[in-house]
Residue, then its C-alpha position, 0 to 999 in steps of 0.5 A: x807814657x806810663x813808663x815816663x810817669x813812673x820814672x818821674x814819680x820815682x825820681x820825686x820819691x827819691x828826692x823826697x827821701x834824700x831831702x828827709x835823710x839830709x834834714x834828719x842827719x846829725x850836723x857836726x858842731x862847729x867845734x867838732x868841725x874845727x878838729x878836722x877842718x883841714x882846708x888848705x892855707x892860702x897865701x898872698x904876697x904879704x905872707x911872711x916866710x914863717x906863715x908860709x912854711x908853717x902852712x906847708x908843714x901843718x896842713x899836709x894831713x900828716x898822721x904823725x903830726x896829728x898823733x903828736x898834736x893829740x899827745x901834746x894836748x894830753x900831756x897838758x891835760x886839756x879838758x872842757x872849760x880850760x883856758x889855754x894858749x898856743x904861742x907861735x900858733x902859725x896857721x892854727x894846727x894846734x889851735x883848732x884841736x884845742x878849741x875842740x877839746x876845751x869847748x865853748x865854755x873854755x878859751x883858746x888864745x892863738x898867739x903869734x908875732x906874725x900878723x898874717x898868721x894871726x889874721x888867718x886864724x882869726x878868719x878861720x875861727x870866725x868862719x867856723x863860729x868858734x867864738x872861744x878862739x881869741x887871737x893875739x899879735x904878740x910882742x917879741x917878749x910878751x905874748x899879751x896873755x891875761x895874768x894868772x888865768x891859763x891852765x895850759x900853754x903850748x910852746x912848740x918849735x919856738x925856742x929855736x926861733x929866738x935862740x940860734x944854735x950858735x948862741x946856746x949857752x949864751x947867758x946874756x942872750x938868755x937874760x935879754x931875750x928868753x927870760x922876760x918872755x918866759x916870765x910873761x908866760x909864767x905870769x899867765x899861768x894859773x896855779x898848777x897851770x902847765x907849759x909844754x915846750x917842744x924843740x930840738x934836743x940840743x936846746x933841751x938844757x938851755x930851755x931847762x935853765x931858762x924856764x927854771x929861772x922864770x920860777x917854773x917847776x919842772x914836771x918829770x916827763x918820760x913819754x914819747x919825744x922825751x928828748x924834745x919835750x920839757x914840761x913845766x908847772x906854775x906853783x902859784x898864780x902869776x909865777x915870777 
């Protein structure tokens, strides 16, 4: 009987200590949690193919992808309070990392033409309490971003979705499809705001011509993925 009471007393004491430890332990902020939130993407029958493939690609905890994600944000020089956008955000792989960098005083626009992807990012941001993440279902030629306000824009693996490899160098296609889109992106940038374009090396020269025609100034870049990255800067607000 005495041993039973002793064990019961020890159990209660352990529970009290555990409860105190849990209460005293620092809680990660929603913003910090967002940076490492890797819950698997869920799909339903309405999920578009781009959304499904993006979820598979960007939710596999690949350390190389994570390192690249950090590098892209570093190249854009993202800092607390910035207003940034991820165009072609898919399931938010870059969005939630950007949200952790800009903090609650900043803003992240998550933009995609796929309504299913945008809905997923919207729900995930709400679940994490990230009120500074704002979603947009964009038009094909207009990401619907505010004019002259953005400090940085990511355009990751989107160009080749607009221009197929067989159409590289097609001036008519660039004029009709790419130039209006890039002009709208350029118009969303604040003075000194940056656009980072990442795509296959064979698209590099097409990207350079299209961005230059949109009034953006190329910023020399010689770091990792130099053959796939081009970096651009707005010389004035609402560059056209």
